[in-house]
C-alpha positions as CSV (number, residue, x, y, z in Angstrom):
1,M,172.4,146.2,74.1
2,K,174.7,149.1,73.5
3,G,171.3,151.1,73.3
4,M,170.1,149.9,76.4
5,L,173.4,150.4,78.6
6,A,173.7,154.2,76.8
7,L,169.9,155.0,77.7
8,A,170.9,153.8,81.5
9,S,174.2,155.9,81.9
10,G,171.8,158.8,80.4
11,H,173.6,159.7,77.6
12,C,171.1,158.4,74.8
13,Y,172.3,159.6,71.6
14,N,172.2,158.1,67.6
15,L,174.7,154.9,68.1
16,P,175.6,153.9,64.8
17,T,174.0,149.9,64.2
18,F,175.5,146.8,62.8
19,K,175.8,146.8,59.0
20,I,175.5,143.0,58.2
21,T,175.9,144.5,54.6
22,A,179.4,145.0,55.6
23,T,180.1,141.8,56.5
24,A,177.9,139.6,54.6
25,A,180.5,138.9,51.4
26,L,183.2,137.6,53.9
27,Y,180.4,135.0,56.0
28,S,179.4,134.1,52.3
29,E,183.0,133.0,51.6
30,L,183.6,131.5,54.9
31,A,180.3,129.4,54.6
32,G,181.8,128.2,50.4
33,V,185.3,127.2,51.7
34,L,183.3,125.0,54.6
35,A,181.1,123.8,51.7
36,G,184.3,122.7,49.6
37,F,185.3,121.1,53.2
38,A,182.1,119.1,53.7
39,F,182.2,118.0,50.2
40,T,185.7,117.0,50.3
41,A,185.8,114.9,53.6
42,L,181.7,112.9,51.8
43,M,183.9,111.9,48.9
44,L,186.9,110.9,51.2
45,L,183.9,109.0,53.1
46,A,182.1,107.3,50.1
47,T,185.2,105.9,48.8
48,T,186.5,104.4,52.1
49,Q,182.3,102.7,52.5
50,A,182.7,101.7,48.8
51,R,186.5,100.0,49.6
52,Q,184.9,98.1,52.4
53,G,181.9,96.6,50.4
54,E,179.2,94.9,51.6
55,D,180.6,93.6,54.4
56,G,181.6,97.0,56.0
57,G,181.9,101.2,55.9
58,G,178.3,100.9,57.8
59,E,179.9,102.6,60.7
60,F,179.9,106.1,58.3
61,S,176.4,106.3,57.4
62,D,175.2,108.8,60.0
63,A,178.6,110.7,59.5
64,M,177.9,111.1,55.7
65,R,174.1,111.8,56.1
66,I,175.2,114.8,58.2
67,L,177.9,115.6,55.7
68,V,175.4,115.7,53.2
69,A,172.9,117.6,55.3
70,A,176.3,120.4,56.0
71,F,177.1,120.7,52.5
72,L,173.9,121.6,51.3
73,S,173.0,124.1,54.3
74,L,176.5,125.9,53.5
75,L,175.4,126.2,49.9
76,L,172.4,128.1,50.6
77,V,173.5,130.0,53.3
78,S,176.7,131.1,50.8
79,V,174.0,132.1,48.7
80,N,171.4,133.8,51.1
81,Y,174.5,136.1,52.6
82,A,176.2,137.1,48.8
83,V,172.3,138.2,47.9
84,L,172.2,140.4,51.4
85,A,175.6,141.5,50.5
86,G,173.8,143.3,47.8
87,D,171.6,145.5,50.1
88,P,172.7,148.7,51.2
89,G,172.3,147.7,54.8
90,T,170.8,150.4,56.4
91,D,167.1,150.0,56.0
92,G,164.4,147.9,57.8
93,R,164.2,145.0,55.8
94,T,167.9,144.0,55.9
95,A,167.6,144.3,59.8
96,S,164.8,142.1,59.6
97,E,166.5,139.7,57.6
98,E,169.5,139.2,59.5
99,P,168.3,136.6,62.6
100,I,166.6,134.9,59.7
101,V,169.7,134.3,57.6
102,G,171.6,134.0,61.2
103,I,169.6,130.6,61.8
104,G,170.3,128.9,58.9
105,F,174.4,129.9,59.2
106,A,174.4,129.3,62.9
107,T,172.7,125.6,62.2
108,A,175.0,125.1,59.2
109,G,178.2,125.7,61.4
110,I,176.4,122.8,64.1
111,L,176.2,120.7,61.2
112,V,179.6,120.9,60.0
113,I,181.0,120.0,64.1
114,Y,178.5,117.3,64.2
115,A,179.6,115.4,61.1
116,V,183.2,115.9,62.8
117,A,182.2,114.1,66.0
118,S,180.2,111.5,64.2
119,T,183.0,110.7,61.8
120,L,185.3,110.1,64.8
121,R,183.0,108.1,66.5
122,A,182.8,106.0,63.7
123,A,186.5,105.6,63.2
124,N,186.8,104.4,66.5
125,Q,183.9,101.9,66.0
126,L,186.0,100.8,62.8
127,L,189.2,99.7,64.5
128,K,188.8,96.7,66.8
129,A,191.4,98.7,69.2
130,P,190.9,102.5,69.2
131,S,193.4,104.5,71.0
132,Q,192.3,105.9,73.8
133,A,193.4,109.3,72.5
134,S,191.3,109.0,69.9
135,I,188.1,108.0,71.7
136,D,189.2,111.4,74.4
137,V,189.0,113.5,70.7
138,E,185.5,112.4,69.7
139,A,184.3,112.7,73.7
140,S,186.2,116.1,73.8
141,T,184.3,117.5,70.2
142,R,181.1,116.3,71.2
143,H,181.5,118.0,74.7
144,V,182.5,121.7,72.9
145,L,179.7,121.4,70.6
146,A,177.2,120.9,73.7
147,V,178.8,123.3,76.3
148,A,180.1,125.9,74.5
149,F,178.9,126.7,70.8
150,A,175.4,126.0,71.6
151,P,174.7,128.8,74.3
152,T,177.1,130.8,71.9
153,L,175.4,130.5,68.9
154,V,171.7,131.5,71.0
155,L,173.5,134.0,72.0
156,F,175.0,135.2,68.7
157,I,170.7,134.7,67.2
158,Y,169.4,137.3,70.2
159,I,172.3,139.7,69.2
160,A,171.0,140.2,65.5
161,V,167.8,140.5,66.9
162,Q,169.6,143.4,68.9
163,D,170.4,144.6,65.7
164,Y,166.6,144.2,64.3
165,E,165.0,146.0,67.7
166,D,167.5,149.5,67.4
167,F,166.2,150.1,64.0
168,R,163.0,149.1,64.6
169,Y,162.9,150.8,68.1
170,R,165.5,153.2,67.7
171,P,168.8,153.0,69.1
172,C,167.9,154.3,72.3
173,H,164.7,152.4,73.3
174,Q,163.6,150.1,76.7
175,V,164.2,146.7,77.0
176,T,161.3,144.6,75.1
177,S,159.5,141.7,75.6
178,L,162.2,140.5,72.7
179,D,165.2,141.0,75.2
180,H,163.5,139.4,78.2
181,L,162.6,136.3,75.8
182,G,166.6,136.5,74.4
183,W,168.1,136.4,77.6
184,L,165.5,133.9,78.7
185,L,166.7,131.0,76.3
186,V,170.1,132.3,76.8
187,A,169.8,131.2,80.4
188,I,168.1,128.6,79.7
189,Q,170.6,127.1,77.2
190,V,173.5,127.3,79.3
191,V,171.4,125.8,82.2
192,V,171.2,122.9,80.0
193,S,174.5,122.9,78.5
194,W,176.7,123.0,81.7
195,I,174.4,121.4,84.0
196,G,172.5,119.1,82.1
197,Y,174.8,117.3,79.2
198,P,177.6,116.7,82.0
199,L,174.4,114.5,84.0
200,I,172.7,113.0,80.9
201,Y,176.1,112.2,79.7
202,N,177.4,110.6,83.0
203,L,173.8,108.7,83.2
204,S,174.2,107.3,79.6
205,S,177.7,106.3,80.3
206,R,176.8,103.9,83.7
207,G,174.4,102.1,81.3
208,K,171.4,103.8,83.3
209,M,169.6,105.7,80.2
210,H,168.1,103.7,77.0
211,S,169.7,104.3,73.7
212,L,168.4,106.4,71.1
213,P,166.2,104.7,68.1
214,I,168.3,103.8,64.9
215,G,168.4,106.5,62.8
216,S,168.1,109.8,65.3
217,A,171.1,111.0,64.4
218,A,169.8,111.1,60.5
219,L,166.5,112.8,61.9
220,I,168.5,115.4,63.6
221,S,170.7,116.3,60.4
222,R,166.9,116.3,58.5
223,V,165.5,118.8,61.1
224,L,168.3,121.0,61.2
225,L,168.4,121.2,57.1
226,T,164.9,121.5,57.6
227,I,165.4,124.7,59.4
228,T,167.8,126.0,57.0
229,F,166.0,125.5,53.9
230,S,163.2,127.5,55.7
231,S,165.8,130.1,56.5
232,T,166.4,130.4,53.0
233,I,162.9,130.5,52.1
234,S,161.8,133.3,54.4
235,Y,165.0,135.2,53.5
236,A,163.7,135.4,49.5
237,L,160.2,136.2,50.5
238,V,161.3,138.9,53.1
239,D,163.9,140.1,50.1
240,S,161.3,140.2,47.5
241,Y,158.0,141.2,48.9
242,L,159.4,143.9,52.0
243,A,159.9,147.4,51.2
244,P,163.0,148.7,52.5
245,I,161.7,151.2,55.0
246,D,159.5,148.4,56.5
247,T,160.6,146.1,59.3
248,L,158.6,142.7,60.1
249,P,156.5,142.3,62.7
250,P,158.3,141.5,66.4
251,A,156.9,138.1,65.8
252,V,159.3,136.6,63.1
253,P,162.4,137.3,65.2
254,T,160.5,136.0,68.2
255,L,159.9,132.5,66.2
256,C,163.6,132.5,65.2
257,L,164.5,132.9,68.4
258,L,162.2,129.8,69.9
259,V,163.5,127.8,66.6
260,F,166.7,127.8,67.3
261,S,167.1,127.9,70.8
262,L,165.1,124.3,70.3
263,A,167.1,123.0,68.2
264,M,169.8,123.3,70.3
265,L,168.3,121.9,73.4
266,G,167.6,118.9,71.4
267,L,171.0,118.5,70.1
268,V,172.2,118.8,73.7
269,W,170.4,116.0,74.3
270,H,171.0,113.5,71.7
271,L,174.6,114.1,72.3
272,G,174.6,113.6,76.0
273,I,172.6,109.9,75.1
274,T,174.6,109.5,71.8
275,G,178.1,110.0,73.8
276,G,177.2,108.4,77.0
277,I,176.2,105.2,75.4
278,S,179.2,105.4,73.3
279,K,181.6,105.6,76.5
280,F,179.7,102.9,77.9
281,R,180.1,100.1,74.9
282,S,183.9,101.4,74.6
283,V,184.4,100.5,78.3
284,H,182.7,97.5,78.6
285,H,183.6,96.2,75.0
286,E,186.4,97.8,73.7
287,I,189.9,95.4,72.9
288,R,192.9,97.4,74.7
289,S,196.5,96.7,74.6
290,P,197.7,93.3,75.2
291,D,198.6,93.7,78.4
292,E,194.9,95.2,79.6
293,Q,193.0,92.4,77.6
294,R,190.5,90.6,78.9
295,T,190.7,86.5,79.0
296,V,187.4,85.4,77.7
297,P,186.9,81.6,78.0
298,I,186.4,79.7,75.2
299,P,183.3,76.9,76.0
300,V,184.4,73.4,75.3
301,Q,182.3,71.0,73.2
302,A,182.5,67.4,75.1
303,N,183.5,65.5,72.5
304,Y,186.0,67.8,71.1
305,T,189.8,66.8,71.5
306,E,192.9,68.3,72.2
307,P,195.1,68.4,69.2
308,S,198.4,67.7,70.9
309,A,196.4,65.2,72.8
310,A,195.3,63.3,69.4
311,K,198.6,63.5,67.9
312,S,200.5,62.1,71.2
313,I,198.1,59.0,70.6
314,D,198.6,58.5,67.3
315,A,202.2,58.5,67.4
316,V,201.7,55.6,70.3
317,P,202.4,51.9,68.4
318,S,199.4,50.3,68.2
319,D,201.2,47.1,69.6
320,D,201.7,48.9,73.2
321,L,198.0,50.3,73.0
322,H,196.8,46.5,72.4
323,P,199.2,44.4,74.2
324,E,198.9,40.8,74.1
């Protein structure tokens, strides 16, 4: 981006490029801290489920699966950035590795926030009368993840691809096909997150969309974890076999952009449907405050006798019931 702006202004010179190795150590520490939080939350949920026994605690199953995926992803990301911090940071190999490692870190961050939303949702389902504030917090977490984080992270991956372009094509280079693809994917993600997500959420909250099959949250977590594993394996292969002065072909950062963008589009669609259905069920089935509770008619059997009536009959002397 800075190279294109300099070229457009007519002042093209060797601009300093971003050194991912200067911040890789900080990214590694951040991923390690987040992994610790994810492990702590996982142990708390496991303890809660153990105390509930077989009759309860199943509401946290999805949250626990997502936390496991987040914990493993953050561990891999922490190791990746720790190794990346040891590279010089000014060669083509490091520039090629930046988007590869970046999609792993972005995916792990998404899993952490998704785990928070799933835990809040499970807590609301466990309570007989969840407060409106708790329901709003869970819904707001989903909204922020779908509307803000998803398009922002797609943009960050594209910025990492621009650092790769600055080294491969030099800082002052013309617009490439990667630039067109990057801006196109960012625009699609913005439209889906800002327009498509509210539409899907509203339709689901009115009961006009079918619910997703059981295990969809587990499927999403497995897909995101697979992306992180693929990122780690790809990084290890590139770091082992690519010469420092070489760069990967443009097909690799293109694949990074496409894979992460498709993952975010699927996640936004999933959040819209599950969040709307959760709101629909809470509106139609939740138990509100005593003043707002609905009166549910209890069916009376034909041979049923009111306890008070039976007691009054027993209290009457038998002589009065059978007069002479």
